[in-house]
All heavy atoms as a GROMACS GRO file, in nm:
protein
  608
    1MET      N    1   0.084  -0.118   0.002
    1MET     CA    2   0.000   0.000   0.000
    1MET      C    3   0.089   0.123   0.000
    1MET      O    4   0.184   0.133   0.076
    1MET     CB    5  -0.090  -0.003   0.123
    1MET     CG    6  -0.190   0.110   0.129
    1MET     SD    7  -0.303   0.102   0.268
    1MET     CE    8  -0.415  -0.026   0.208
    2THR      N    9   0.057   0.220  -0.085
    2THR     CA   10   0.137   0.343  -0.093
    2THR      C   11   0.092   0.440   0.016
    2THR      O   12  -0.016   0.428   0.073
    2THR     CB   13   0.119   0.409  -0.229
    2THR    OG1   14  -0.016   0.444  -0.248
    2THR    CG2   15   0.166   0.317  -0.341
    3ASP      N   16   0.180   0.538   0.044
    3ASP     CA   17   0.152   0.635   0.149
    3ASP      C   18   0.027   0.719   0.121
    3ASP      O   19  -0.036   0.767   0.212
    3ASP     CB   20   0.271   0.729   0.170
    3ASP     CG   21   0.382   0.662   0.251
    3ASP    OD1   22   0.359   0.552   0.306
    3ASP    OD2   23   0.490   0.722   0.259
    4ASP      N   24  -0.008   0.735  -0.008
    4ASP     CA   25  -0.127   0.815  -0.037
    4ASP      C   26  -0.255   0.735  -0.016
    4ASP      O   27  -0.365   0.790  -0.014
    4ASP     CB   28  -0.123   0.875  -0.178
    4ASP     CG   29  -0.118   0.770  -0.286
    4ASP    OD1   30  -0.066   0.661  -0.264
    4ASP    OD2   31  -0.168   0.799  -0.397
    5LYS      N   32  -0.243   0.605   0.003
    5LYS     CA   33  -0.358   0.521   0.030
    5LYS      C   34  -0.363   0.475   0.177
    5LYS      O   35  -0.471   0.449   0.228
    5LYS     CB   36  -0.353   0.394  -0.056
    5LYS     CG   37  -0.350   0.425  -0.205
    5LYS     CD   38  -0.486   0.466  -0.255
    5LYS     CE   39  -0.480   0.482  -0.406
    5LYS     NZ   40  -0.574   0.571  -0.458
    6GLU      N   41  -0.248   0.468   0.241
    6GLU     CA   42  -0.241   0.421   0.380
    6GLU      C   43  -0.291   0.528   0.474
    6GLU      O   44  -0.242   0.642   0.472
    6GLU     CB   45  -0.099   0.380   0.416
    6GLU     CG   46  -0.091   0.305   0.546
    6GLU     CD   47   0.048   0.248   0.569
    6GLU    OE1   48   0.129   0.246   0.475
    6GLU    OE2   49   0.073   0.210   0.683
    7ILE      N   50  -0.390   0.496   0.554
    7ILE     CA   51  -0.452   0.595   0.645
    7ILE      C   52  -0.368   0.610   0.772
    7ILE      O   53  -0.340   0.513   0.840
    7ILE     CB   54  -0.596   0.552   0.680
    7ILE    CG1   55  -0.682   0.541   0.554
    7ILE    CG2   56  -0.660   0.649   0.780
    7ILE    CD1   57  -0.691   0.667   0.470
    8ALA      N   58  -0.333   0.734   0.802
    8ALA     CA   59  -0.257   0.766   0.923
    8ALA      C   60  -0.352   0.806   1.035
    8ALA      O   61  -0.329   0.773   1.149
    8ALA     CB   62  -0.157   0.876   0.895
    9LEU      N   63  -0.456   0.879   1.000
    9LEU     CA   64  -0.557   0.923   1.097
    9LEU      C   65  -0.694   0.888   1.043
    9LEU      O   66  -0.737   0.947   0.943
    9LEU     CB   67  -0.551   1.074   1.120
    9LEU     CG   68  -0.428   1.131   1.190
    9LEU    CD1   69  -0.430   1.282   1.188
    9LEU    CD2   70  -0.418   1.081   1.331
   10PRO      N   71  -0.763   0.796   1.105
   10PRO     CA   72  -0.898   0.762   1.057
   10PRO      C   73  -0.995   0.875   1.086
   10PRO      O   74  -0.974   0.959   1.176
   10PRO     CB   75  -0.934   0.638   1.137
   10PRO     CG   76  -0.848   0.642   1.258
   10PRO     CD   77  -0.724   0.717   1.222
   11ALA      N   78  -1.100   0.881   1.010
   11ALA     CA   79  -1.203   0.982   1.031
   11ALA      C   80  -1.276   0.955   1.162
   11ALA      O   81  -1.289   0.841   1.204
   11ALA     CB   82  -1.303   0.978   0.915
   12ASP      N   83  -1.320   1.062   1.225
   12ASP     CA   84  -1.397   1.051   1.350
   12ASP      C   85  -1.539   1.007   1.310
   12ASP      O   86  -1.609   1.080   1.239
   12ASP     CB   87  -1.400   1.186   1.419
   12ASP     CG   88  -1.480   1.186   1.547
   12ASP    OD1   89  -1.550   1.086   1.575
   12ASP    OD2   90  -1.471   1.287   1.620
   13PRO      N   91  -1.581   0.890   1.352
   13PRO     CA   92  -1.713   0.842   1.314
   13PRO      C   93  -1.827   0.930   1.369
   13PRO      O   94  -1.941   0.923   1.319
   13PRO     CB   95  -1.721   0.703   1.373
   13PRO     CG   96  -1.615   0.696   1.476
   13PRO     CD   97  -1.512   0.796   1.440
   14ASN      N   98  -1.798   1.013   1.468
   14ASN     CA   99  -1.901   1.101   1.527
   14ASN      C  100  -1.907   1.236   1.458
   14ASN      O  101  -1.987   1.321   1.496
   14ASN     CB  102  -1.873   1.120   1.676
   14ASN     CG  103  -1.881   0.989   1.752
   14ASN    OD1  104  -1.974   0.913   1.730
   14ASN    ND2  105  -1.782   0.963   1.833
   15ASP      N  106  -1.819   1.260   1.360
   15ASP     CA  107  -1.814   1.388   1.291
   15ASP      C  108  -1.837   1.363   1.142
   15ASP      O  109  -1.750   1.314   1.072
   15ASP     CB  110  -1.677   1.453   1.310
   15ASP     CG  111  -1.666   1.589   1.245
   15ASP    OD1  112  -1.758   1.629   1.168
   15ASP    OD2  113  -1.565   1.658   1.268
   16PRO      N  114  -1.958   1.395   1.091
   16PRO     CA  115  -1.990   1.365   0.953
   16PRO      C  116  -1.906   1.442   0.852
   16PRO      O  117  -1.899   1.403   0.736
   16PRO     CB  118  -2.138   1.404   0.940
   16PRO     CG  119  -2.162   1.497   1.052
   16PRO     CD  120  -2.067   1.458   1.162
   17GLU      N  121  -1.840   1.549   0.894
   17GLU     CA  122  -1.755   1.627   0.803
   17GLU      C  123  -1.609   1.586   0.807
   17GLU      O  124  -1.529   1.633   0.727
   17GLU     CB  125  -1.769   1.775   0.834
   17GLU     CG  126  -1.909   1.828   0.809
   17GLU     CD  127  -1.923   1.975   0.840
   17GLU    OE1  128  -1.821   2.043   0.859
   17GLU    OE2  129  -2.037   2.021   0.844
   18ASP      N  130  -1.572   1.501   0.900
   18ASP     CA  131  -1.434   1.457   0.912
   18ASP      C  132  -1.398   1.356   0.803
   18ASP      O  133  -1.484   1.279   0.759
   18ASP     CB  134  -1.409   1.395   1.051
   18ASP     CG  135  -1.261   1.386   1.085
   18ASP    OD1  136  -1.183   1.462   1.026
   18ASP    OD2  137  -1.228   1.305   1.171
   19ARG      N  138  -1.275   1.358   0.760
   19ARG     CA  139  -1.227   1.266   0.656
   19ARG      C  140  -1.099   1.198   0.707
   19ARG      O  141  -1.022   1.259   0.783
   19ARG     CB  142  -1.195   1.341   0.527
   19ARG     CG  143  -1.311   1.416   0.467
   19ARG     CD  144  -1.411   1.318   0.405
   19ARG     NE  145  -1.524   1.387   0.344
   19ARG     CZ  146  -1.642   1.401   0.405
   19ARG    NH1  147  -1.665   1.355   0.523
   19ARG    NH2  148  -1.741   1.463   0.342
   20PRO      N  149  -1.070   1.078   0.662
   20PRO     CA  150  -0.946   1.014   0.698
   20PRO      C  151  -0.827   1.089   0.634
   20PRO      O  152  -0.842   1.152   0.531
   20PRO     CB  153  -0.957   0.873   0.644
   20PRO     CG  154  -1.061   0.881   0.539
   20PRO     CD  155  -1.152   0.994   0.575
   21VAL      N  156  -0.711   1.079   0.699
   21VAL     CA  157  -0.591   1.148   0.648
   21VAL      C  158  -0.488   1.041   0.615
   21VAL      O  159  -0.454   0.957   0.700
   21VAL     CB  160  -0.537   1.246   0.752
   21VAL    CG1  161  -0.409   1.312   0.699
   21VAL    CG2  162  -0.640   1.350   0.786
   22SER      N  163  -0.435   1.045   0.494
   22SER     CA  164  -0.332   0.951   0.454
   22SER      C  165  -0.194   0.994   0.508
   22SER      O  166  -0.177   1.107   0.554
   22SER     CB  167  -0.323   0.943   0.301
   22SER     OG  168  -0.275   1.067   0.250
   23LYS      N  169  -0.099   0.902   0.500
   23LYS     CA  170   0.037   0.934   0.544
   23LYS      C  171   0.094   1.047   0.460
   23LYS      O  172   0.157   1.138   0.512
   23LYS     CB  173   0.126   0.812   0.536
   23LYS     CG  174   0.107   0.713   0.648
   23LYS     CD  175   0.212   0.606   0.646
   23LYS     CE  176   0.199   0.517   0.768
   23LYS     NZ  177   0.307   0.419   0.776
   24SER      N  178   0.070   1.041   0.329
   24SER     CA  179   0.125   1.147   0.242
   24SER      C  180   0.054   1.280   0.272
   24SER      O  181   0.118   1.385   0.265
   24SER     CB  182   0.111   1.110   0.095
   24SER     OG  183  -0.024   1.093   0.058
   25GLY      N  184  -0.072   1.275   0.310
   25GLY     CA  185  -0.145   1.397   0.348
   25GLY      C  186  -0.086   1.460   0.474
   25GLY      O  187  -0.073   1.583   0.482
   26LEU      N  188  -0.046   1.377   0.567
   26LEU     CA  189   0.018   1.428   0.688
   26LEU      C  190   0.153   1.494   0.658
   26LEU      O  191   0.188   1.596   0.712
   26LEU     CB  192   0.041   1.316   0.790
   26LEU     CG  193  -0.076   1.283   0.880
   26LEU    CD1  194  -0.037   1.167   0.976
   26LEU    CD2  195  -0.121   1.401   0.960
   27VAL      N  196   0.229   1.431   0.568
   27VAL     CA  197   0.360   1.487   0.530
   27VAL      C  198   0.339   1.626   0.466
   27VAL      O  199   0.408   1.721   0.499
   27VAL     CB  200   0.433   1.392   0.433
   27VAL    CG1  201   0.552   1.459   0.368
   27VAL    CG2  202   0.475   1.265   0.505
   28MET      N  203   0.242   1.636   0.374
   28MET     CA  204   0.217   1.766   0.309
   28MET      C  205   0.170   1.870   0.410
   28MET      O  206   0.213   1.985   0.405
   28MET     CB  207   0.114   1.750   0.198
   28MET     CG  208   0.169   1.683   0.074
   28MET     SD  209   0.055   1.682  -0.063
   28MET     CE  210  -0.069   1.571  -0.002
   29ALA      N  211   0.085   1.832   0.503
   29ALA     CA  212   0.036   1.925   0.605
   29ALA      C  213   0.152   1.973   0.692
   29ALA      O  214   0.159   2.090   0.727
   29ALA     CB  215  -0.072   1.859   0.691
   30HIS      N  216   0.244   1.882   0.722
   30HIS     CA  217   0.360   1.919   0.804
   30HIS      C  218   0.448   2.020   0.729
   30HIS      O  219   0.498   2.115   0.788
   30HIS     CB  220   0.437   1.795   0.843
   30HIS     CG  221   0.550   1.822   0.936
   30HIS    ND1  222   0.530   1.866   1.066
   30HIS    CD2  223   0.684   1.813   0.921
   30HIS    CE1  224   0.646   1.883   1.124
   30HIS    NE2  225   0.741   1.854   1.039
   31ARG      N  226   0.464   1.998   0.598
   31ARG     CA  227   0.544   2.092   0.518
   31ARG      C  228   0.479   2.231   0.519
   31ARG      O  229   0.548   2.332   0.534
   31ARG     CB  230   0.556   2.045   0.374
   31ARG     CG  231   0.649   1.930   0.359
   31ARG     CD  232   0.654   1.886   0.214
   31ARG     NE  233   0.732   1.764   0.200
   31ARG     CZ  234   0.723   1.682   0.099
   31ARG    NH1  235   0.638   1.707   0.000
   31ARG    NH2  236   0.798   1.577   0.093
   32GLY      N  237   0.347   2.235   0.503
   32GLY     CA  238   0.277   2.363   0.506
   32GLY      C  239   0.292   2.431   0.640
   32GLY      O  240   0.314   2.553   0.648
   33ARG      N  241   0.284   2.355   0.747
   33ARG     CA  242   0.300   2.410   0.881
   33ARG      C  243   0.439   2.464   0.902
   33ARG      O  244   0.458   2.573   0.957
   33ARG     CB  245   0.270   2.302   0.985
   33ARG     CG  246   0.279   2.350   1.128
   33ARG     CD  247   0.231   2.240   1.224
   33ARG     NE  248   0.231   2.290   1.358
   33ARG     CZ  249   0.332   2.271   1.447
   33ARG    NH1  250   0.438   2.200   1.409
   33ARG    NH2  251   0.326   2.318   1.567
   34LYS      N  252   0.543   2.393   0.856
   34LYS     CA  253   0.680   2.440   0.866
   34LYS      C  254   0.700   2.569   0.789
   34LYS      O  255   0.769   2.661   0.837
   34LYS     CB  256   0.776   2.331   0.822
   34LYS     CG  257   0.785   2.217   0.920
   34LYS     CD  258   0.863   2.100   0.866
   34LYS     CE  259   1.009   2.126   0.858
   34LYS     NZ  260   1.084   2.003   0.818
   35LEU      N  261   0.638   2.580   0.674
   35LEU     CA  262   0.648   2.703   0.595
   35LEU      C  263   0.581   2.818   0.668
   35LEU      O  264   0.638   2.928   0.678
   35LEU     CB  265   0.582   2.680   0.459
   35LEU     CG  266   0.593   2.794   0.359
   35LEU    CD1  267   0.738   2.824   0.327
   35LEU    CD2  268   0.518   2.758   0.233
   36ARG      N  269   0.463   2.796   0.724
   36ARG     CA  270   0.396   2.904   0.802
   36ARG      C  271   0.480   2.943   0.922
   36ARG      O  272   0.491   3.062   0.955
   36ARG     CB  273   0.259   2.854   0.851
   36ARG     CG  274   0.151   2.852   0.744
   36ARG     CD  275   0.014   2.825   0.801
   36ARG     NE  276   0.004   2.703   0.878
   36ARG     CZ  277  -0.012   2.583   0.828
   36ARG    NH1  278  -0.022   2.565   0.699
   36ARG    NH2  279  -0.021   2.476   0.906
   37MET      N  280   0.539   2.845   0.989
   37MET     CA  281   0.623   2.874   1.106
   37MET      C  282   0.744   2.956   1.067
   37MET      O  283   0.784   3.049   1.140
   37MET     CB  284   0.662   2.747   1.176
   37MET     CG  285   0.546   2.677   1.247
   37MET     SD  286   0.588   2.513   1.311
   37MET     CE  287   0.714   2.553   1.430
   38ALA      N  288   0.805   2.923   0.953
   38ALA     CA  289   0.921   2.999   0.906
   38ALA      C  290   0.882   3.144   0.877
   38ALA      O  291   0.952   3.239   0.918
   38ALA     CB  292   0.981   2.934   0.782
   39ARG      N  293   0.769   3.161   0.808
   39ARG     CA  294   0.721   3.295   0.777
   39ARG      C  295   0.693   3.375   0.905
   39ARG      O  296   0.736   3.489   0.919
   39ARG     CB  297   0.596   3.289   0.690
   39ARG     CG  298   0.534   3.425   0.658
   39ARG     CD  299   0.415   3.416   0.568
   39ARG     NE  300   0.306   3.333   0.620
   39ARG     CZ  301   0.219   3.369   0.714
   39ARG    NH1  302   0.229   3.488   0.770
   39ARG    NH2  303   0.123   3.288   0.750
   40ALA      N  304   0.622   3.310   0.997
   40ALA     CA  305   0.590   3.376   1.123
   40ALA      C  306   0.716   3.409   1.204
   40ALA      O  307   0.725   3.514   1.266
   40ALA     CB  308   0.495   3.287   1.206
   41GLY      N  309   0.813   3.317   1.199
   41GLY     CA  310   0.938   3.340   1.270
   41GLY      C  311   1.014   3.462   1.217
   41GLY      O  312   1.087   3.527   1.290
   42LEU      N  313   0.996   3.490   1.090
   42LEU     CA  314   1.058   3.607   1.029
   42LEU      C  315   0.974   3.733   1.053
   42LEU      O  316   1.018   3.843   1.016
   42LEU     CB  317   1.078   3.584   0.880
   42LEU     CG  318   1.176   3.475   0.841
   42LEU    CD1  319   1.166   3.445   0.691
   42LEU    CD2  320   1.316   3.518   0.878
   43GLY      N  321   0.855   3.714   1.108
   43GLY     CA  322   0.766   3.829   1.132
   43GLY      C  323   0.706   3.888   1.006
   43GLY      O  324   0.678   4.007   1.002
   44LEU      N  325   0.689   3.802   0.904
   44LEU     CA  326   0.639   3.852   0.776
   44LEU      C  327   0.494   3.814   0.753
   44LEU      O  328   0.451   3.706   0.793
   44LEU     CB  329   0.724   3.796   0.662
   44LEU     CG  330   0.870   3.835   0.660
   44LEU    CD1  331   0.945   3.760   0.553
   44LEU    CD2  332   0.884   3.985   0.640
   45SER      N  333   0.422   3.903   0.686
   45SER     CA  334   0.287   3.870   0.642
   45SER      C  335   0.298   3.776   0.522
   45SER      O  336   0.404   3.760   0.462
   45SER     CB  337   0.214   3.999   0.597
   45SER     OG  338   0.274   4.052   0.481
   46GLN      N  339   0.184   3.717   0.483
   46GLN     CA  340   0.185   3.632   0.365
   46GLN      C  341   0.225   3.714   0.242
   46GLN      O  342   0.303   3.667   0.156
   46GLN     CB  343   0.049   3.570   0.341
   46GLN     CG  344   0.022   3.454   0.433
   46GLN     CD  345  -0.114   3.390   0.407
   46GLN    OE1  346  -0.210   3.458   0.372
   46GLN    NE2  347  -0.119   3.258   0.426
   47GLU      N  348   0.177   3.836   0.232
   47GLU     CA  349   0.207   3.921   0.118
   47GLU      C  350   0.356   3.950   0.111
   47GLU      O  351   0.418   3.941   0.003
   47GLU     CB  352   0.128   4.052   0.123
   47GLU     CG  353  -0.020   4.034   0.105
   47GLU     CD  354  -0.093   3.985   0.228
   47GLU    OE1  355  -0.037   3.993   0.342
   47GLU    OE2  356  -0.206   3.935   0.215
   48ALA      N  357   0.417   3.985   0.223
   48ALA     CA  358   0.562   4.016   0.224
   48ALA      C  359   0.646   3.893   0.193
   48ALA      O  360   0.743   3.899   0.116
   48ALA     CB  361   0.600   4.075   0.360
   49PHE      N  362   0.611   3.779   0.254
   49PHE     CA  363   0.687   3.656   0.231
   49PHE      C  364   0.672   3.612   0.085
   49PHE      O  365   0.771   3.571   0.023
   49PHE     CB  366   0.638   3.547   0.328
   49PHE     CG  367   0.730   3.431   0.343
   49PHE    CD1  368   0.865   3.446   0.367
   49PHE    CD2  369   0.682   3.301   0.340
   49PHE    CE1  370   0.950   3.338   0.383
   49PHE    CE2  371   0.762   3.191   0.357
   49PHE     CZ  372   0.898   3.210   0.378
   50ALA      N  373   0.551   3.623   0.032
   50ALA     CA  374   0.529   3.586  -0.108
   50ALA      C  375   0.614   3.676  -0.201
   50ALA      O  376   0.675   3.626  -0.297
   50ALA     CB  377   0.382   3.601  -0.144
   51GLY      N  378   0.623   3.803  -0.168
   51GLY     CA  379   0.706   3.894  -0.245
   51GLY      C  380   0.851   3.853  -0.244
   51GLY      O  381   0.919   3.858  -0.347
   52LEU      N  382   0.901   3.813  -0.129
   52LEU     CA  383   1.041   3.768  -0.120
   52LEU      C  384   1.065   3.643  -0.205
   52LEU      O  385   1.173   3.623  -0.260
   52LEU     CB  386   1.079   3.737   0.025
   52LEU     CG  387   1.100   3.856   0.116
   52LEU    CD1  388   1.123   3.809   0.260
   52LEU    CD2  389   1.216   3.939   0.067
   53LEU      N  390   0.963   3.557  -0.213
   53LEU     CA  391   0.976   3.432  -0.290
   53LEU      C  392   0.946   3.454  -0.439
   53LEU      O  393   0.968   3.363  -0.519
   53LEU     CB  394   0.884   3.327  -0.232
   53LEU     CG  395   0.917   3.279  -0.092
   53LEU    CD1  396   0.810   3.182  -0.043
   53LEU    CD2  397   1.054   3.214  -0.085
   54GLY      N  398   0.891   3.569  -0.473
   54GLY     CA  399   0.858   3.597  -0.611
   54GLY      C  400   0.733   3.526  -0.659
   54GLY      O  401   0.722   3.491  -0.777
   55VAL      N  402   0.638   3.507  -0.568
   55VAL     CA  403   0.513   3.441  -0.603
   55VAL      C  404   0.398   3.527  -0.552
   55VAL      O  405   0.418   3.618  -0.471
   55VAL     CB  406   0.501   3.297  -0.545
   55VAL    CG1  407   0.612   3.210  -0.599
   55VAL    CG2  408   0.503   3.298  -0.394
   56SER      N  409   0.278   3.495  -0.592
   56SER     CA  410   0.161   3.569  -0.544
   56SER      C  411   0.125   3.520  -0.403
   56SER      O  412   0.162   3.409  -0.364
   56SER     CB  413   0.040   3.549  -0.636
   56SER     OG  414  -0.008   3.417  -0.623
   57SER      N  415   0.054   3.604  -0.329
   57SER     CA  416   0.007   3.563  -0.195
   57SER      C  417  -0.090   3.446  -0.205
   57SER      O  418  -0.099   3.362  -0.115
   57SER     CB  419  -0.052   3.680  -0.118
   57SER     OG  420  -0.158   3.737  -0.190
   58VAL      N  421  -0.163   3.435  -0.316
   58VAL     CA  422  -0.255   3.323  -0.337
   58VAL      C  423  -0.176   3.194  -0.350
   58VAL      O  424  -0.213   3.091  -0.292
   58VAL     CB  425  -0.342   3.348  -0.462
   58VAL    CG1  426  -0.424   3.224  -0.497
   58VAL    CG2  427  -0.432   3.469  -0.441
   59GLU      N  428  -0.064   3.199  -0.422
   59GLU     CA  429   0.017   3.078  -0.436
   59GLU      C  430   0.080   3.040  -0.302
   59GLU      O  431   0.084   2.923  -0.267
   59GLU     CB  432   0.126   3.098  -0.542
   59GLU     CG  433   0.200   2.969  -0.575
   59GLU     CD  434   0.277   2.977  -0.704
   59GLU    OE1  435   0.300   3.087  -0.757
   59GLU    OE2  436   0.319   2.869  -0.750
   60LEU      N  437   0.128   3.137  -0.229
   60LEU     CA  438   0.184   3.109  -0.097
   60LEU      C  439   0.078   3.047  -0.006
   60LEU      O  440   0.106   2.950   0.066
   60LEU     CB  441   0.242   3.235  -0.031
   60LEU     CG  442   0.297   3.215   0.110
   60LEU    CD1  443   0.414   3.118   0.110
   60LEU    CD2  444   0.336   3.347   0.173
   61LEU      N  445  -0.044   3.096  -0.010
   61LEU     CA  446  -0.151   3.039   0.069
   61LEU      C  447  -0.173   2.892   0.032
   61LEU      O  448  -0.187   2.807   0.121
   61LEU     CB  449  -0.282   3.119   0.048
   61LEU     CG  450  -0.404   3.065   0.119
   61LEU    CD1  451  -0.385   3.067   0.271
   61LEU    CD2  452  -0.526   3.145   0.080
   62ALA      N  453  -0.170   2.861  -0.098
   62ALA     CA  454  -0.184   2.722  -0.142
   62ALA      C  455  -0.072   2.638  -0.085
   62ALA      O  456  -0.094   2.524  -0.042
   62ALA     CB  457  -0.189   2.714  -0.294
   63TRP      N  458   0.050   2.690  -0.084
   63TRP     CA  459   0.163   2.614  -0.029
   63TRP      C  460   0.142   2.591   0.122
   63TRP      O  461   0.164   2.483   0.170
   63TRP     CB  462   0.292   2.691  -0.050
   63TRP     CG  463   0.338   2.704  -0.192
   63TRP    CD1  464   0.285   2.642  -0.302
   63TRP    CD2  465   0.442   2.788  -0.238
   63TRP    NE1  466   0.353   2.681  -0.414
   63TRP    CE2  467   0.449   2.773  -0.378
   63TRP    CE3  468   0.529   2.877  -0.177
   63TRP    CZ2  469   0.543   2.839  -0.457
   63TRP    CZ3  470   0.622   2.944  -0.255
   63TRP    CH2  471   0.627   2.924  -0.393
   64GLU      N  472   0.103   2.698   0.190
   64GLU     CA  473   0.083   2.684   0.335
   64GLU      C  474  -0.031   2.591   0.371
   64GLU      O  475  -0.031   2.530   0.475
   64GLU     CB  476   0.059   2.821   0.398
   64GLU     CG  477   0.184   2.908   0.401
   64GLU     CD  478   0.168   3.036   0.477
   64GLU    OE1  479   0.055   3.073   0.514
   64GLU    OE2  480   0.270   3.102   0.496
   65GLN      N  481  -0.128   2.580   0.279
   65GLN     CA  482  -0.237   2.486   0.302
   65GLN      C  483  -0.206   2.349   0.244
   65GLN      O  484  -0.290   2.260   0.245
   65GLN     CB  485  -0.367   2.541   0.242
   65GLN     CG  486  -0.417   2.662   0.316
   65GLN     CD  487  -0.543   2.719   0.255
   65GLN    OE1  488  -0.578   2.690   0.142
   65GLN    NE2  489  -0.609   2.806   0.330
   66ALA      N  490  -0.084   2.335   0.192
   66ALA     CA  491  -0.029   2.207   0.145
   66ALA      C  492  -0.110   2.146   0.032
   66ALA      O  493  -0.139   2.028   0.033
   66ALA     CB  494  -0.017   2.109   0.260
   67SER      N  495  -0.145   2.228  -0.067
   67SER     CA  496  -0.209   2.173  -0.186
   67SER      C  497  -0.111   2.079  -0.255
   67SER      O  498   0.002   2.117  -0.283
   67SER     CB  499  -0.248   2.285  -0.283
   67SER     OG  500  -0.340   2.372  -0.220
   68PRO      N  501  -0.148   1.955  -0.279
   68PRO     CA  502  -0.055   1.855  -0.331
   68PRO      C  503   0.018   1.897  -0.457
   68PRO      O  504   0.137   1.870  -0.472
   68PRO     CB  505  -0.142   1.732  -0.358
   68PRO     CG  506  -0.267   1.755  -0.284
   68PRO     CD  507  -0.282   1.903  -0.264
   69GLU      N  508  -0.049   1.963  -0.548
   69GLU     CA  509   0.014   2.000  -0.675
   69GLU      C  510   0.113   2.115  -0.660
   69GLU      O  511   0.189   2.143  -0.750
   69GLU     CB  512  -0.089   2.035  -0.782
   69GLU     CG  513  -0.178   2.153  -0.747
   69GLU     CD  514  -0.296   2.121  -0.655
   69GLU    OE1  515  -0.314   2.005  -0.619
   69GLU    OE2  516  -0.367   2.214  -0.619
   70ASP      N  517   0.112   2.184  -0.546
   70ASP     CA  518   0.194   2.302  -0.527
   70ASP      C  519   0.320   2.278  -0.442
   70ASP      O  520   0.409   2.359  -0.444
   70ASP     CB  521   0.113   2.414  -0.462
   70ASP     CG  522   0.001   2.463  -0.553
   70ASP    OD1  523   0.022   2.464  -0.676
   70ASP    OD2  524  -0.104   2.500  -0.503
   71THR      N  525   0.326   2.172  -0.365
   71THR     CA  526   0.433   2.158  -0.270
   71THR      C  527   0.570   2.144  -0.335
   71THR      O  528   0.666   2.202  -0.285
   71THR     CB  529   0.409   2.039  -0.173
   71THR    OG1  530   0.391   1.923  -0.251
   71THR    CG2  531   0.291   2.065  -0.082
   72GLY      N  532   0.583   2.073  -0.443
   72GLY     CA  533   0.713   2.059  -0.511
   72GLY      C  534   0.762   2.192  -0.564
   72GLY      O  535   0.878   2.228  -0.546
   73ARG      N  536   0.674   2.267  -0.628
   73ARG     CA  537   0.711   2.396  -0.682
   73ARG      C  538   0.750   2.492  -0.571
   73ARG      O  539   0.845   2.571  -0.584
   73ARG     CB  540   0.596   2.455  -0.765
   73ARG     CG  541   0.632   2.587  -0.830
   73ARG     CD  542   0.521   2.632  -0.922
   73ARG     NE  543   0.509   2.764  -0.966
   73ARG     CZ  544   0.575   2.875  -0.933
   73ARG    NH1  545   0.669   2.869  -0.846
   73ARG    NH2  546   0.550   2.992  -0.983
   74CYS      N  547   0.682   2.482  -0.459
   74CYS     CA  548   0.713   2.568  -0.343
   74CYS      C  549   0.858   2.552  -0.302
   74CYS      O  550   0.931   2.649  -0.290
   74CYS     CB  551   0.623   2.529  -0.225
   74CYS     SG  552   0.673   2.589  -0.066
   75PHE      N  553   0.903   2.430  -0.280
   75PHE     CA  554   1.036   2.410  -0.228
   75PHE      C  555   1.141   2.440  -0.334
   75PHE      O  556   1.249   2.489  -0.302
   75PHE     CB  557   1.050   2.272  -0.168
   75PHE     CG  558   0.974   2.262  -0.040
   75PHE    CD1  559   0.850   2.202  -0.036
   75PHE    CD2  560   1.018   2.321   0.076
   75PHE    CE1  561   0.777   2.198   0.080
   75PHE    CE2  562   0.947   2.320   0.192
   75PHE     CZ  563   0.823   2.256   0.194
   76CYS      N  564   1.110   2.420  -0.460
   76CYS     CA  565   1.203   2.459  -0.569
   76CYS      C  566   1.217   2.610  -0.571
   76CYS      O  567   1.328   2.662  -0.587
   76CYS     CB  568   1.155   2.408  -0.703
   76CYS     SG  569   1.173   2.231  -0.723
   77GLN      N  570   1.107   2.683  -0.552
   77GLN     CA  571   1.110   2.829  -0.552
   77GLN      C  572   1.193   2.881  -0.433
   77GLN      O  573   1.271   2.971  -0.446
   77GLN     CB  574   0.968   2.886  -0.545
   77GLN     CG  575   0.960   3.034  -0.560
   77GLN     CD  576   0.980   3.081  -0.703
   77GLN    OE1  577   0.962   3.005  -0.796
   77GLN    NE2  578   1.016   3.205  -0.719
   78ILE      N  579   1.175   2.820  -0.319
   78ILE     CA  580   1.245   2.864  -0.200
   78ILE      C  581   1.395   2.846  -0.213
   78ILE      O  582   1.474   2.933  -0.174
   78ILE     CB  583   1.192   2.788  -0.074
   78ILE    CG1  584   1.051   2.838  -0.041
   78ILE    CG2  585   1.284   2.807   0.047
   78ILE    CD1  586   0.981   2.758   0.064
   79ILE      N  587   1.438   2.735  -0.272
   79ILE     CA  588   1.582   2.714  -0.285
   79ILE      C  589   1.642   2.773  -0.413
   79ILE      O  590   1.759   2.763  -0.440
   79ILE     CB  591   1.617   2.562  -0.276
   79ILE    CG1  592   1.555   2.484  -0.389
   79ILE    CG2  593   1.581   2.506  -0.140
   79ILE    CD1  594   1.602   2.340  -0.396
   80GLY      N  595   1.554   2.840  -0.491
   80GLY     CA  596   1.602   2.915  -0.606
   80GLY      C  597   1.620   2.836  -0.732
   80GLY      O  598   1.704   2.870  -0.815
   81HIS      N  599   1.549   2.727  -0.750
   81HIS     CA  600   1.560   2.647  -0.874
   81HIS      C  601   1.440   2.664  -0.958
   81HIS      O  602   1.332   2.656  -0.934
   81HIS     CB  603   1.581   2.501  -0.838
   81HIS     CG  604   1.719   2.476  -0.786
   81HIS    ND1  605   1.753   2.498  -0.657
   81HIS    CD2  606   1.829   2.428  -0.848
   81HIS    CE1  607   1.881   2.466  -0.642
   81HIS    NE2  608   1.928   2.423  -0.756
   0.00000   0.00000   0.00000
């Protein structure tokens, strides 16, 4: 079973809006959290941090929310590739 199929956190059966979280989903969420923490540690707004990275604040928001299609581009942008 791949990490995108293997469930790390099952859905709460008492919460109809809750969904299970895969291992890969947890990894992406952790990356987004680390990015938010780095930005906050620098004391920057999303707009200011996005400007430093050369991306829009909308794109930075997607990275911070760990959109799967955006995480690879995020880290390439940060390291300057």
